[in-house]
Structures are given as C-alpha cells and as structure tokens.
N, C-alpha and C positions, 0 to 999 in steps of 0.2 A: 504494500500500500504506500502510495506516495502523496496522495491528495485526499483531504477531507474538507467538504464544504461546511459552511456555517449551517446549523440546523434551521430548517424552515417548516412551517406548518402546512400540512397537505390539506386537500379538500375534505378529507375524512376527519381532520382534526388531530391527526398524529403528527409528531415532530419527527421529520425525516432528514437523513444526511445522504449525500451522494459521495461515494469514495471512488478513487481510481488508482490504478497502479499498473504493474506489468505482470504478464505470465512468465513462465520459465524461458520462453523463446524471445522475450523482449517485446511482445505485442501489448499495446494498450488494452486494458480491460476496465470497464466501468461497472460499478456495483450500485444499483439503485432500485428500490429504496432500502435503506438500512435504518431501523429505529435505534440509532446509536445510543442515545442516552437512556433508553429503556433496557439496554443490555446490562447484565451484571457487570460491575466495574472491572472484574477480572477478565471479562470477555471484550473489553473495549481496546481494540488494537491500536497501536501507535503508528505514526507515519514512519515509513521506511522499515517496516516489519513484514517479513514473509509470513503469510498465513495459509492455511488450508481450510477451504469451506466448500460445501456442495452448492453449486450454482446451477440455475436453469436460465435459458434465454428469456429476457424480458421482452415479450412480444408487444407490450404497450408502448415501446420506444422504438423509433425507426433506426437508431444507430446500431450497427452490427456488433459493436463492442460492449453493448449494454446487457448485463445479466442481473439477476436478483437471487438472493439467498433462497435455497429450497426450503430450509427449516430454520427460520431465525429464532423461534421461541424455544426450540429444543435445547436441552443441556448438551454441553460439549460440542456445539455446532461449529465452533471456530477452534482450530488447532493452531497454536502459536509456534512459529519457527524462529529462525535467526532474525536479529535486528541488524540492519545494515548501517554501520557507523560512518564517521567522517574522517577517520584516520587517513594519513597519507594524501591530504588534499582531496578528500572525498573519492578516492580511487574506486572503491567497491560500488558506490552509487553511480559514478560515471560509467562504469562497465555495463550497468544495466540500462540506465536512462539513455545513453548515447549509442545503444546497440543498433537501432534502426533509424538512422538520420537520413533525411531526403534533402537534396539540394536542388532538385528539379520538381516543380509542382506537378507537371504532367506525369512523372513517374509515381508520385505519391497518389494521385487520383487513379492511375491505372492499377495500383496495388490493392485497391478497395474492391 
C-alpha cells in the first residue's frame, strides 16, 4: 500500500477510504471501498506495507485496476507482511514504484 485517501462519507453513510499500491509485478492496484476506521486498529495497514487480502473486481468502477475486499468484516482478513522502509535513499521503495515508468503517453495508453 502506498496511498490512503482522507476518509469520506459515502451515500450509505459509511466512512470510506480509497487505498492504492502495487502488486508483486509492479502494477497499480486500487482498493475501494475500505471502511478503514471501522477496522480493528491492529488491522489498519500502514503506507508502504505489503499486505495480503482477498480481493474481487469492483464492477461498480470503470477502472480496471479497481478491486474491493471480498471479506472486510471477517477476522484475519488482512495479513501483514514487510514494511518497506526509507533506508539507502528510499532504495526499496524506488525499486517498486519506478518499476513500470512510461515516457511515451501512447505506449502507456496502449498498455491498458
């Protein structure tokens, strides 16, 4: 996980957060909706933390990178893995974030 938005109130009255990050291949993945503050404090993941979570495609969103948690209210739904630190001028973070960089807009569009 690399990004967490500020919580916003949904049309159902729930407070939701959009989070985003990368999968193992370096592809963007967006997870929405996440009732982040309703999660047990021990299940609130940090930025730049690898997590495992069962996701399903969020068909209510047109973006192909958007998924939603399959079981957000179940116990042990999120498994915490390593935290990616900032040592050596953010080397580990750069290896992930800069894996798929495009310098040509046409190539970026064609990849979708």
